N, C-alpha and C positions, 0 to 999 in steps of 0.2 A: 930394587926390591921388586919381586915377581908376584902379582895379584891374580895370575891365571888358576892357581889352585883352589882359592876361594871361590871364584866366580864359575870354574868346573862344578864344584862340589853344589853349589847353588843351583845351577842348571839341572844338575842331576836329582836334588832333592824336588824341584819345581816340576821335572818329568815324572818322576814317582807320585807326588801329589796327583798330577793329572790323570795317571792311569788308576790310581786307586780311587778317584771321584767319578772316572768313567765305569769302572768295575761296580762301584756302589749304586751308580744309576740302574745298571742293569739288574741288579739283586733287589731294588727297591720292590717290585711287584711280588716277587715270591715272599720277601720279608712282610709285605702288607697282608697277604694269605695267610702266612702264619700267624700273625698277630690277630687278624679277625677270627681266625678257628680258636686260638687260645682265650681270648678274651670275649669270644660270643656276640662280636659286633659286626655291624654290616653285613650280614648274610648274603653270600653271593650266591646267585641260583646255580644248580648244577647245569652241565653240559646238555648235548643233544641225549634225548630218551632212546636207549638201546634194549630196554628190556622187552619181553613180550608183552603186547597190549592186550592185557585180560583185564577186565573190570572186575572191581571186588564190590559188588552190590551191598555187601553185609556192612560196609563201613561208609560213613559221611565225614567229611572234612569241611569246615567252613574256611573259606578263602575271602580275605578282605582286601579290598584295594584303597590305596591313597596315592595322592599325587600332590607335589608341591613344587613350587620354582625356585630355583635359586635366587638371591638377593637381586641380581640384575635383570632377571628374565621378566618380560612384561608379557609373554603370551598368556592366553587362558589354556588351561591343561588340566583334565579331568578324566576319569572312568565315567562311562555311561551308567554304570551301576556300583553300590557299595560293596557289595560281596556276591559270591556264588558258594552254593553247597553243592559238593562234587562227590564223585565216588573215585577212590585210588585206581588208578589205571584207564580212566576215562579221558579222552580230549575234550578239553575245556575253551572256550573263547570269551574274552572279554575285549570291548572296544574302548580305545582312549582317545579324546578329542583335542586337537590343538588348534588354535586360533592365532593368527599374527594381526593384532590390532594396530600396527604402526604403519607409516607410510613407505616402508623401505624392506626389501628382503631380508630374512634373518635365517641365521642356520641354529640348529640347536641338538644336545644331545640328552638322552635321558639315561639315568645312572639307577639301576635298579637295587633293592635291598629287601632280603627277607627275614623275617622274625617269626618264630625263635630261630637264631642262627643255626641250632643243630638240625633243624629240618629243611635248611636249604640244599643240602644236597639231594634231596628228594623232590625238589620242585625243578620240572624240566621245561623249559619254553622251547617250542619247537617253531614259533614263529614271533617275532617280537620287532618292534619299532626301535628298540634299544640298540639292535645290532649294528646300526648305522645312524648317521647324523641326518637330521631332518631339515630341509630346505623350505621354507613357506614364502611367498610372494605376499606383498602389502594385501591386507583383509582377506588373505587365503585361510580357510577351515578346511581340515582333513580330520577322517577317521582312520584309525589306525589299530588293526586288530592285533591281538596278543594272544596266541594260543600255547596252551600250556597241558602238563600232565602231571599230576601227584602220583609218584611212585607208589606201588603196591607195599614197597620194603620199609617205607616209613613207620616208624615206631607206633603202636597203636595208642601211646598215651596222647599223642599230638594229635589234637582235633581242631585247631584253629591255626592258620596261618595268616601273615599279613605281608603282602606285597605291596611296596611303597618305592614309587619312582621320584624322583628329583630331576627336573629339567633345567638345563644349565644352556645360556646363552654362549655359541661358541662362534659367533659371527666374526669376531677380531681375529681368531685363530684359522678359520675355515671360512672365508667370504663366500657366499653365494654366488652362482653364476647368473649373471643378468638375465632376465627373461626376454626373449624376444617375441614381439607382438606381431601376430599374422598367422596367415596358412601355415608357415614352416617353423612355428614357435614349438620349442621343445621344453617340455618341463625337465629340471634338474632331477637326476637318478637320486633315488634315495636309498 
């Protein structure tokens, strides 16, 4: 009795399953973006600001800042202010503070969200700590600026935005480089 046909068929099906799973992994980010837009959740901020930088002094938008830690994150993390009232087209800055109270180096990543979601495409971060992982040594405190522009093209009925950051502990996935003490010490790149 020849069992090679069922084995070949099984191997081909398993290979096809692996290819489908691999393709699905690549499709997750675009699918996530489409779902967020469709359901108005987890508004992602727009990319680099490419518009002409002309301030609209006739309009004001209140931008509220929130920060939370993921369930396993022990850092202190907060904005230096609760909100700013800005004019569309102007460059603005809010400073966030992070403090590692532990006795070991840790890595973190901040994930932003904008609400209302339909306004997220008009919020342009020109500098943000969320673009890279943050590494803090034991007891280290840093101030991290976040610069942004609210696009003049934002609908006039939007008068309030909320920028929320969630800080995640990514130490297990991205271990920090151990600090070298002394005159040749280098701080890990952020």
